[in-house]
C-alpha positions as CSV (number, residue, x, y, z in Angstrom):
1,M,11.0,-5.6,19.5
2,P,9.9,-6.8,16.0
3,P,6.2,-7.1,15.0
4,E,4.6,-10.4,16.1
5,H,2.0,-10.6,13.4
6,I,2.2,-8.7,10.1
7,G,-0.8,-7.9,7.9
8,V,-0.6,-6.7,4.3
9,V,-3.6,-4.6,3.5
10,I,-4.3,-4.8,-0.3
11,T,-7.0,-2.4,-1.6
12,T,-8.9,-3.4,-4.7
13,Y,-12.0,-2.5,-6.8
14,N,-13.1,-4.6,-9.7
15,S,-9.6,-5.3,-11.0
16,P,-9.4,-9.2,-10.8
17,L,-6.7,-9.6,-13.4
18,W,-4.4,-7.2,-11.6
19,L,-5.2,-8.6,-8.2
20,A,-4.2,-12.1,-9.4
21,K,-0.8,-10.8,-10.5
22,V,-0.3,-9.1,-7.1
23,L,-1.3,-12.2,-5.1
24,A,1.1,-14.3,-7.2
25,G,3.8,-11.9,-6.0
26,Y,2.8,-12.3,-2.3
27,E,3.0,-16.1,-2.7
28,Q,6.7,-15.7,-3.3
29,Q,7.6,-13.7,-0.2
30,S,10.7,-14.7,1.6
31,H,9.0,-13.9,4.9
32,R,6.0,-16.1,4.9
33,D,4.4,-15.4,8.3
34,F,1.9,-12.7,7.4
35,T,-1.8,-12.3,6.6
36,A,-2.9,-10.8,3.2
37,I,-6.0,-8.7,3.9
38,I,-8.0,-7.8,0.8
39,A,-9.7,-4.5,1.5
40,D,-12.4,-4.6,-1.2
41,D,-14.4,-1.4,-2.0
42,G,-17.3,-3.3,-3.6
43,S,-15.9,-5.6,-6.2
44,G,-18.1,-8.2,-7.9
45,A,-18.0,-12.0,-8.3
46,E,-14.8,-12.1,-10.5
47,T,-12.7,-10.6,-7.7
48,R,-14.2,-13.0,-5.1
49,A,-13.3,-15.9,-7.5
50,V,-9.7,-14.7,-7.6
51,V,-9.5,-14.5,-3.8
52,D,-11.1,-18.0,-3.5
53,R,-8.7,-19.4,-6.1
54,F,-5.6,-18.2,-4.2
55,R,-7.1,-19.3,-0.9
56,E,-7.5,-22.8,-2.2
57,R,-3.9,-22.9,-3.3
58,G,-3.0,-22.8,0.4
59,I,0.1,-20.7,0.2
60,L,-1.3,-17.4,1.5
61,R,-3.3,-16.7,4.7
62,L,-6.0,-14.6,3.1
63,E,-8.8,-12.5,4.5
64,H,-11.4,-10.7,2.4
65,V,-12.9,-7.6,3.9
66,W,-15.7,-6.4,1.6
67,Q,-18.2,-3.6,1.5
68,E,-21.1,-2.7,-0.9
69,D,-20.2,-0.6,-3.9
70,Q,-21.5,2.9,-3.2
71,G,-18.8,4.9,-5.0
72,F,-15.2,5.6,-4.0
73,R,-15.0,4.7,-0.3
74,K,-11.4,3.5,0.0
75,C,-10.8,5.1,3.3
76,R,-13.9,3.4,4.8
77,I,-12.8,-0.1,3.8
78,L,-9.3,0.6,5.0
79,N,-10.6,1.6,8.4
80,R,-12.6,-1.6,8.6
81,A,-9.5,-3.6,7.9
82,I,-7.6,-1.7,10.6
83,A,-10.3,-2.0,13.2
84,D,-10.9,-5.7,12.6
85,T,-7.4,-7.1,12.3
86,P,-5.5,-8.8,15.2
87,C,-2.2,-8.0,13.4
88,D,0.0,-5.6,15.4
89,Y,1.8,-4.3,12.3
90,L,0.3,-3.4,8.9
91,I,1.9,-2.9,5.4
92,F,-0.4,-1.0,3.1
93,T,-0.4,-1.5,-0.7
94,D,-2.8,-1.6,-3.6
95,G,-4.2,-4.4,-5.7
96,D,-2.2,-3.2,-8.7
97,C,1.2,-3.3,-7.0
98,I,3.3,-6.5,-7.4
99,P,5.7,-6.8,-4.5
100,E,9.4,-7.8,-4.9
101,P,10.1,-11.0,-3.0
102,N,11.7,-9.4,0.1
103,L,9.1,-6.7,0.6
104,V,7.4,-8.1,3.7
105,A,10.8,-9.2,5.1
106,T,12.2,-5.7,4.7
107,H,9.3,-4.0,6.4
108,H,9.5,-6.6,9.2
109,R,13.3,-6.0,9.6
110,L,13.1,-2.2,9.7
111,A,9.9,-1.8,11.8
112,A,10.7,0.5,14.8
113,P,8.5,2.1,17.5
114,G,7.4,5.6,16.6
115,Y,8.2,5.3,12.9
116,F,6.4,4.6,9.7
117,L,8.3,3.2,6.6
118,S,8.0,4.8,3.2
119,G,8.8,2.2,0.5
120,G,9.2,2.6,-3.3
121,Y,7.4,1.8,-6.4
122,I,7.9,1.8,-10.2
123,K,5.1,2.6,-12.6
124,L,5.0,0.2,-15.5
125,T,3.6,1.1,-18.9
126,L,0.2,-0.4,-19.8
127,P,1.6,-2.8,-22.4
128,V,4.2,-4.2,-20.0
129,S,1.6,-4.4,-17.2
130,E,-0.7,-6.5,-19.5
131,S,2.1,-8.7,-20.6
132,L,3.3,-10.0,-17.3
133,T,2.3,-13.6,-16.5
134,E,1.8,-15.3,-13.2
135,E,4.7,-17.6,-14.1
136,E,7.1,-14.7,-14.7
137,I,6.0,-13.0,-11.5
138,S,6.5,-16.2,-9.5
139,S,10.0,-16.6,-11.0
140,G,11.0,-13.1,-9.9
141,V,12.4,-12.2,-13.3
142,I,10.1,-9.2,-13.5
143,F,12.4,-7.4,-10.9
144,D,15.4,-7.6,-13.2
145,R,16.0,-4.1,-14.8
146,D,17.3,-5.4,-18.1
147,W,14.5,-7.9,-18.4
148,L,11.9,-5.1,-18.0
149,I,13.7,-2.9,-20.5
150,A,13.7,-5.8,-23.0
151,R,10.0,-6.3,-22.4
152,G,9.4,-2.6,-23.3
153,Q,9.7,-0.6,-20.1
154,P,11.5,2.7,-20.9
155,R,14.9,3.3,-19.5
156,S,14.7,5.6,-16.6
157,H,16.6,6.5,-13.4
158,K,13.5,5.2,-11.6
159,L,14.7,1.7,-12.4
160,W,17.6,2.3,-10.0
161,K,15.1,1.2,-7.3
162,L,15.8,-2.3,-8.6
163,L,19.4,-2.2,-7.5
164,R,20.2,-5.1,-5.2
165,K,23.4,-4.0,-3.4
166,P,22.5,-2.9,0.1
167,W,25.2,-0.2,0.2
168,K,23.8,1.4,-2.9
169,Q,20.2,1.2,-1.6
170,S,21.3,2.9,1.7
171,L,23.1,5.6,-0.2
172,L,20.2,6.4,-2.5
173,N,17.8,6.4,0.5
174,R,19.9,9.1,2.1
175,I,20.5,11.3,-0.9
176,T,17.1,11.2,-2.6
177,P,15.2,14.5,-2.5
178,A,11.9,12.7,-2.2
179,A,10.2,13.0,1.2
180,A,9.6,9.9,3.3
181,S,5.9,10.4,3.1
182,W,3.1,7.9,3.5
183,N,2.2,6.4,0.2
184,G,-0.6,3.9,-0.3
185,M,1.5,1.6,-2.5
186,N,4.2,0.7,-0.1
187,S,4.1,2.0,3.5
188,S,3.8,0.4,6.9
189,T,3.5,1.1,10.6
190,W,2.0,-0.2,13.9
191,T,-1.7,-0.9,14.1
192,R,-1.9,0.8,17.5
193,D,-0.6,4.1,16.1
194,L,-3.1,4.0,13.2
195,V,-5.8,3.5,15.8
196,A,-4.4,6.4,17.9
197,V,-4.9,8.9,15.0
198,N,-8.3,7.3,14.2
199,G,-7.2,5.7,10.9
200,F,-7.9,7.2,7.5
201,N,-10.0,10.3,7.1
202,E,-13.2,9.2,5.3
203,D,-13.8,12.8,4.1
204,M,-10.9,12.2,1.7
205,Q,-11.6,10.9,-1.8
206,Y,-9.1,9.9,-4.5
207,G,-6.0,12.2,-4.4
208,G,-3.8,12.6,-1.4
209,L,-5.7,10.5,1.1
210,D,-2.5,8.5,1.9
211,R,-0.4,11.6,2.3
212,E,-3.0,13.1,4.7
213,L,-2.7,10.0,7.0
214,G,1.1,10.4,7.0
215,E,0.8,14.1,7.8
216,R,-1.4,13.3,10.8
217,L,1.1,10.6,12.0
218,W,3.8,13.3,11.8
219,N,1.6,15.6,13.9
220,Y,1.1,12.8,16.4
221,G,4.8,12.6,16.9
222,H,5.7,9.8,14.5
223,K,8.9,10.0,12.4
224,S,9.3,8.4,9.0
225,R,12.1,6.4,7.4
226,Q,12.9,6.4,3.7
227,I,13.2,2.9,2.3
228,R,12.2,3.6,-1.3
229,Y,15.4,1.9,-2.6
230,S,15.3,-0.9,0.0
231,T,12.1,-2.5,-1.2
232,V,9.9,-1.8,-4.2
233,C,6.7,-2.9,-5.9
234,L,5.8,-2.7,-9.6
235,H,2.7,-0.5,-10.2
236,L,0.5,-1.9,-13.0
237,D,-1.0,0.8,-15.2
238,H,-4.7,1.4,-15.5
239,A,-7.3,4.2,-16.2
240,R,-8.3,6.5,-13.3
241,G,-11.9,7.6,-14.0
242,Y,-12.4,8.7,-10.4
243,A,-9.8,11.6,-10.5
244,K,-11.8,14.8,-10.7
245,P,-10.6,18.5,-10.2
246,E,-13.2,19.3,-7.5
247,I,-12.3,16.2,-5.5
248,W,-8.6,17.2,-5.6
249,A,-9.5,20.7,-4.5
250,N,-11.4,19.4,-1.5
251,N,-8.6,17.0,-0.5
252,R,-6.0,19.8,-0.8
253,A,-8.1,21.9,1.6
254,I,-8.3,19.1,4.1
255,R,-4.6,18.6,4.0
256,K,-3.9,22.3,4.3
257,A,-6.0,22.4,7.5
258,V,-4.2,19.4,8.9
259,K,-0.8,21.1,8.4
260,Q,-2.0,24.5,9.7
261,N,-3.7,23.1,12.8
262,R,-1.2,20.3,13.4
263,S,-4.1,18.0,13.9
264,W,-3.7,14.3,14.2
265,W,-7.2,13.0,14.9
266,A,-9.6,12.2,12.0
267,S,-13.1,13.1,13.2
268,N,-14.5,10.9,10.4
269,G,-12.3,7.9,10.8
270,I,-12.5,4.5,12.5
271,V,-14.5,6.1,15.3
272,K,-17.1,8.6,14.1
273,A,-17.6,11.9,15.9
274,A,-21.1,11.1,17.0
275,A,-20.1,7.8,18.5
276,A,-17.1,9.4,20.2
277,D,-19.3,12.1,21.8
278,S,-21.9,9.7,23.1
């Protein structure tokens, strides 16, 4: 049975220009019955103005879930979005990832009980990212391989993800050596299963937090399906000042323990350990 109500959870933090480009992409989705949920880790007034502008346009059904800026707390705002939504199926992406027009439709069509879907993305260069206009995004031309190359995107086998023939997409999904892991740019599953593993681990900072969720879903009994060539988003480039070696080391230790113990429950997730014990 297909999902009844899809939510697209879009994380953001003080990147209003990128968020506007992303929302312009969601305005063009072929499957229109979804809610765009902005999971905002403490952005200021400029981001709120972008959300209000797109809400006033009346094309998207928009929700803005916001928390105070107290450093990198992406997992916390994601857990709030999961806990608060009435949607039974959730697609997760970031506020710097422009969706191709059939992204929501593809996740909706391929959703299956006991599975999560692992979609694809293409990282754009910074000059190409900055050059894209809302008009070009709305036209869909940005998902043409030759157009991107003419704009300055380097030629690469990664642009094969823009192939439109279903048989080629299916073949490449089967033969790719990449694991069908959870990635925060383009993955989806059922809300009930995210709640069952207690959502994202809030002990995780930047670096592997998405993979850790997928690894716990696997331990819970979930399977994953590779759809990296079936649907794609364009990842806009930006600086990453929050990537630090000590944080990566802590995150790797958490993931190692998840694998060794085959654990699926996040003690510091949607439900906190103290609340669960009381």
